[in-house]
C-alpha positions in Angstrom: -26.2 74.0 70.3 -25.6 77.5 69.1 -28.1 79.5 67.1 -27.6 79.7 63.4 -27.8 83.1 61.7 -28.0 83.9 58.0 -25.5 86.7 57.2 -26.1 86.9 53.5 -28.2 85.2 50.8 -27.0 84.6 47.3 -28.3 82.7 44.3 -26.2 79.6 45.0 -24.6 80.2 48.4 -25.7 81.5 51.8 -23.2 82.9 54.3 -24.1 81.5 57.8 -22.9 82.0 61.4 -23.2 79.4 64.1 -21.7 80.5 67.4 -18.4 82.1 66.3 -18.1 79.9 63.2 -18.9 81.4 59.8 -19.4 79.1 56.8 -20.9 79.0 53.3 -23.9 76.9 52.7 -24.9 75.6 49.2 -28.5 76.4 48.4 -28.9 73.6 45.9 -29.7 70.4 47.7 -27.7 68.1 45.5 -24.2 69.4 46.0 -21.7 68.8 43.2 -20.3 66.1 41.1 -16.8 65.5 39.7 -16.5 63.3 36.7 -13.5 61.0 36.1 -13.6 60.4 32.4 -11.2 58.5 30.1 -11.7 58.4 26.3 -11.5 55.2 24.3 -7.9 56.3 23.4 -7.0 56.2 27.1 -6.9 60.0 27.5 -8.1 61.6 30.7 -10.4 64.6 30.2 -9.6 67.8 32.0 -11.3 71.2 31.6 -9.7 74.6 31.7 -11.6 77.7 32.6 -11.3 81.1 34.2 -12.6 81.1 37.8 -13.5 84.6 39.1 -13.1 83.7 42.8 -9.5 82.9 42.1 -9.0 85.4 39.3 -7.1 82.9 37.2 -7.5 79.9 34.9 -7.9 76.6 36.5 -7.5 73.0 35.5 -10.2 70.7 36.8 -12.0 67.5 35.9 -15.5 68.0 34.3 -17.8 68.9 37.2 -21.0 70.7 38.1 -23.8 71.3 40.5 -26.5 68.7 41.0 -30.1 70.0 40.6 -29.0 73.6 39.7 -31.4 74.1 36.8 -35.1 74.6 37.0 -35.7 71.5 34.8 -33.4 69.3 36.9 -34.2 70.0 40.5 -34.8 66.3 41.3 -31.7 64.9 39.5 -29.1 62.8 41.3 -25.3 62.9 40.9 -25.3 60.4 38.1 -27.9 62.3 36.0 -26.0 65.6 36.6 -22.8 63.9 35.6 -24.3 62.8 32.3 -25.5 66.3 31.6 -22.4 68.1 32.7 -20.0 65.7 30.8 -21.7 66.5 27.5 -22.0 70.2 28.2 -18.4 70.7 29.3 -16.5 68.1 27.1 -18.8 67.1 24.3 -18.5 63.4 25.3 -21.4 61.2 26.3 -21.0 58.3 28.7 -22.5 54.9 28.1 -22.4 54.3 31.8 -21.5 56.3 34.9 -20.6 54.7 38.2 -20.7 56.3 41.7 -17.4 56.1 43.6 -17.9 58.2 46.8 -19.1 61.5 48.2 -17.7 63.7 50.8 -17.2 67.4 51.9 -15.1 69.7 49.7 -14.0 71.9 52.6 -15.6 70.7 55.8 -14.3 73.8 57.8 -15.8 76.3 55.3 -18.8 74.8 53.6 -21.5 72.2 53.8 -21.0 71.3 50.1 -20.8 67.6 49.4 -19.0 66.5 46.2 -19.7 63.1 44.6 -16.9 61.5 42.5 -18.2 59.4 39.6 -16.4 57.4 36.9 -17.7 57.9 33.3 -17.3 54.9 31.0 -17.8 54.0 27.3 -17.4 57.6 26.1 -18.3 58.8 22.7 -18.0 62.3 21.2 -21.5 63.7 20.5 -20.8 67.5 20.3 -18.1 70.1 20.6 -18.4 70.8 24.4 -17.0 74.0 25.9 -19.7 74.7 28.4 -23.0 76.6 28.2 -23.5 80.2 27.2 -22.1 81.4 30.5 -18.9 79.4 30.3 -15.7 79.4 28.1 -14.3 75.9 28.7 -11.2 74.5 27.0 -11.1 70.7 26.9 -7.8 68.9 27.3 -7.4 65.2 26.4 -4.2 64.0 28.1 -2.8 60.5 27.8 -3.5 58.7 31.1 0.1 57.7 31.6 1.2 61.4 31.4 -1.8 63.0 33.3 -0.2 63.5 36.7 3.0 65.0 35.2 0.9 67.3 32.9 -1.0 68.6 36.0 2.3 69.3 37.8 3.6 71.2 34.7 0.3 73.2 34.6 0.9 74.3 38.2 4.5 75.3 37.3 3.0 77.4 34.4 0.9 79.3 36.9 -2.5 77.6 36.5 -4.5 76.8 39.6 -4.9 73.0 39.7 -7.6 71.7 41.9 -6.0 69.2 44.3 -9.0 66.9 43.8 -7.6 66.1 40.4 -5.0 64.0 42.1 -7.7 62.2 44.1 -9.5 61.6 40.8 -6.3 60.1 39.4 -6.0 57.9 42.5 -9.5 56.6 42.0 -8.8 56.0 38.4 -5.7 54.0 39.2 -7.2 52.1 42.2 -10.7 51.2 41.0 -10.7 47.7 42.7 -9.9 49.3 46.1 -12.7 51.9 45.6 -15.2 49.1 44.7 -14.2 47.2 47.9 -12.7 44.3 45.9 
């Protein structure tokens, strides 16, 4: 096995080299969580925000890092999802179910992303993110969500391809539960 060298350390990422392979390593042990959330009116929740790495606005499902705050170092994906859903959208979930976890970009990063399904939503605050974020919440009728995402791409937004995976999970819950 090749020796691993640290090329650069950041707050949330570390740039590593193993042999001739360079990759980013998440420094928070919990990875990330993406939340598939549908309101009682059957609207899918999406968030829009500016992403400096892409230098444009993106459309995503509510998401966040697991264990990224000093008061939540030991949290799991479900606890992080409860926290992030309220912070980003203003909705609280009565229940959150784990769907699956896997790599976000296996050739570039060790980051693992958990997909979860938020259920029994109720609005508890305005949302919009924390003091470092400027998040716009979109509530899109479930039947129109995929077309809405495609229109947003045509309008020049960066749409995370994982949104379509989230829509698949939403539409195929029995398959994902193994039933």
